[in-house]
Backbone as numpy.savetxt, mean C-alpha at the origin, in Angstrom:
# Nx Ny Nz CAx CAy CAz Cx Cy Cz
-8.13 18.75 -14.71 -7.55 17.49 -14.30 -8.65 16.44 -14.32
-8.33 15.30 -14.88 -9.32 14.22 -14.95 -9.45 13.52 -13.60
-10.56 12.83 -13.42 -10.78 12.05 -12.19 -9.72 10.96 -12.06
-9.31 10.39 -13.19 -8.28 9.34 -13.18 -6.95 9.89 -12.65
-6.55 11.05 -13.11 -5.29 11.64 -12.64 -5.37 12.01 -11.16
-6.51 12.54 -10.74 -6.68 12.90 -9.33 -6.60 11.65 -8.45
-7.30 10.60 -8.86 -7.29 9.35 -8.10 -5.89 8.74 -8.09
-5.20 8.81 -9.20 -3.83 8.29 -9.27 -2.93 9.05 -8.29
-3.13 10.35 -8.20 -2.37 11.14 -7.23 -2.64 10.70 -5.81
-3.90 10.44 -5.49 -4.23 9.94 -4.15 -3.59 8.59 -3.88
-3.61 7.72 -4.86 -2.99 6.39 -4.71 -1.48 6.54 -4.45
-0.83 7.41 -5.19 0.61 7.61 -5.02 0.95 8.22 -3.67
0.17 9.21 -3.25 0.41 9.83 -1.94 0.15 8.80 -0.84
-0.93 8.05 -0.96 -1.22 7.00 0.02 -0.10 5.97 0.11
0.42 5.56 -1.03 1.54 4.61 -1.04 2.76 5.20 -0.36
3.04 6.48 -0.63 4.18 7.13 0.01 4.02 7.22 1.51
2.81 7.53 1.97 2.57 7.61 3.41 2.71 6.25 4.06
2.27 5.21 3.38 2.40 3.86 3.94 3.86 3.46 4.16
4.75 4.01 3.36 6.16 3.69 3.55 6.69 4.20 4.88
5.98 5.14 5.52 6.38 5.59 6.85 6.32 4.44 7.85
5.35 3.55 7.71 5.27 2.37 8.57 6.50 1.48 8.39
6.85 1.28 7.14 7.99 0.41 6.84 9.27 1.02 7.40
9.45 2.32 7.19 10.66 2.98 7.69 10.74 2.93 9.21
9.63 3.18 9.88 9.61 3.15 11.35 9.93 1.76 11.87
9.36 0.73 11.25 9.61 -0.64 11.69 11.07 -1.04 11.47
11.62 -0.63 10.34 13.04 -0.94 10.08 13.95 -0.29 11.10
13.70 0.97 11.39 14.54 1.69 12.35 14.41 1.12 13.76
13.19 0.78 14.15 12.96 0.28 15.51 13.37 -1.18 15.65
13.38 -1.91 14.56 13.70 -3.33 14.63 12.57 -4.16 15.22
11.39 -3.54 15.36 10.23 -4.26 15.88 8.97 -3.52 15.46
7.87 -4.22 15.57 6.58 -3.63 15.26 5.71 -3.80 16.49
5.23 -2.68 17.02 4.45 -2.70 18.25 3.15 -1.94 18.03
2.06 -2.51 18.50 0.78 -1.81 18.47 0.08 -1.80 17.13
0.50 -2.63 16.22 -0.12 -2.67 14.90 -0.46 -4.12 14.58
-1.65 -4.33 14.11 -2.08 -5.67 13.71 -1.84 -5.84 12.21
-1.57 -7.05 11.79 -1.25 -7.33 10.40 -2.48 -7.30 9.48
-3.67 -7.51 10.04 -4.86 -7.66 9.20 -5.20 -6.41 8.38
-5.13 -5.20 8.93 -5.41 -4.03 8.07 -4.44 -3.92 6.89
-3.18 -4.21 7.12 -2.22 -4.13 6.01 -2.55 -5.17 4.95
-2.96 -6.35 5.36 -3.34 -7.37 4.40 -4.59 -6.96 3.63
-5.61 -6.47 4.35 -6.85 -6.06 3.71 -6.61 -4.96 2.68
-5.90 -3.90 3.08 -5.69 -2.79 2.17 -4.70 -3.15 1.06
-3.80 -4.09 1.32 -2.92 -4.58 0.26 -3.69 -5.34 -0.80
-4.62 -6.20 -0.37 -5.46 -6.93 -1.32 -6.36 -5.97 -2.09
-6.86 -4.97 -1.40 -7.69 -3.96 -2.07 -6.87 -3.23 -3.14
-5.65 -2.86 -2.82 -4.80 -2.19 -3.79 -4.50 -3.09 -4.98
-4.27 -4.38 -4.71 -4.04 -5.33 -5.81 -5.28 -5.43 -6.69
-6.46 -5.49 -6.06 -7.70 -5.51 -6.82 -7.83 -4.25 -7.69
-7.42 -3.11 -7.14 -7.49 -1.87 -7.91 -6.63 -1.94 -9.16
-5.53 -2.65 -9.09 -4.66 -2.82 -10.27 -5.39 -3.57 -11.38
-6.35 -4.40 -11.00 -7.15 -5.14 -11.97 -8.40 -4.35 -12.37
-9.02 -3.71 -11.40 -10.31 -3.05 -11.61 -10.21 -1.75 -12.40
-9.22 -0.94 -12.10 -9.10 0.34 -12.79 -8.98 0.20 -14.31
-8.22 -0.77 -14.82 -8.18 -0.91 -16.29 -9.55 -1.24 -16.89
-10.39 -1.97 -16.12 -11.73 -2.27 -16.61 -12.55 -0.99 -16.80
-12.20 0.03 -16.03 -12.88 1.32 -16.12 -12.17 2.28 -17.07
-11.04 1.83 -17.63 -10.26 2.69 -18.50 -9.44 3.73 -17.75
-9.21 3.51 -16.47 -8.44 4.44 -15.64 -7.00 3.94 -15.52
-6.23 4.20 -16.53 -4.88 3.63 -16.62 -3.90 4.28 -15.65
-4.03 5.55 -15.39 -3.14 6.19 -14.43 -3.38 5.64 -13.02
-4.64 5.49 -12.67 -4.98 4.94 -11.36 -4.50 3.50 -11.23
-4.61 2.75 -12.31 -4.17 1.35 -12.29 -2.67 1.27 -12.01
-1.92 2.11 -12.67 -0.47 2.11 -12.46 -0.12 2.58 -11.05
-0.81 3.60 -10.58 -0.52 4.16 -9.26 -0.95 3.24 -8.12
-1.91 2.37 -8.36 -2.38 1.45 -7.32 -1.28 0.49 -6.89
-0.25 0.36 -7.70 0.88 -0.48 -7.30 1.63 0.08 -6.10
1.59 1.39 -5.89 2.31 2.01 -4.77 1.80 1.54 -3.42
0.50 1.61 -3.13 0.05 1.10 -1.83 0.16 -0.41 -1.72
0.02 -1.12 -2.84 0.18 -2.57 -2.78 1.59 -2.95 -2.36
2.59 -2.34 -2.98 3.98 -2.66 -2.68 4.32 -2.24 -1.24
3.84 -1.09 -0.81 4.11 -0.63 0.55 3.50 -1.57 1.58
2.26 -1.99 1.38 1.64 -2.92 2.31 2.33 -4.28 2.30
2.75 -4.73 1.13 3.47 -6.00 1.04 4.81 -5.91 1.79
5.50 -4.80 1.65 6.77 -4.61 2.36 6.55 -4.58 3.86
5.49 -3.92 4.30 5.19 -3.87 5.73 4.87 -5.27 6.26
4.06 -6.03 5.53 3.73 -7.39 5.98 4.97 -8.28 6.04
5.84 -8.10 5.08 7.10 -8.88 5.09 7.91 -8.55 6.35
8.02 -7.27 6.66 8.72 -6.87 7.88 8.01 -7.38 9.13
6.69 -7.33 9.12 5.91 -7.77 10.26 6.25 -9.22 10.60
6.25 -10.07 9.59 6.54 -11.48 9.85 8.02 -11.72 10.07
8.87 -10.94 9.45 10.32 -11.13 9.63 10.76 -10.69 11.03
10.13 -9.65 11.57 10.54 -9.14 12.87 9.87 -9.88 14.04
9.19 -10.94 13.73 8.66 -11.78 14.81 7.31 -11.41 15.33
6.56 -10.60 14.58 5.20 -10.25 14.98 5.12 -9.78 16.42
5.97 -8.83 16.76 6.04 -8.32 18.13 4.76 -7.65 18.55
């Protein structure tokens, strides 16, 4: 297995795990005990990875980096929509 495929797998698993935050917030109808800044930071980092990985020729990782970016963006949207509880 190449390093690119392994990293892409980590990106995909990380994105899937981040969706647990989104699901919990939707079910609860509020967000408690979580600050928005880490989600923003890691979302920007994931977006940067979508640009950076192609520069390294890591196309699988570049595609998979969209998973944590989208999950963090969805969480931030919920955070602001639910009133930043």
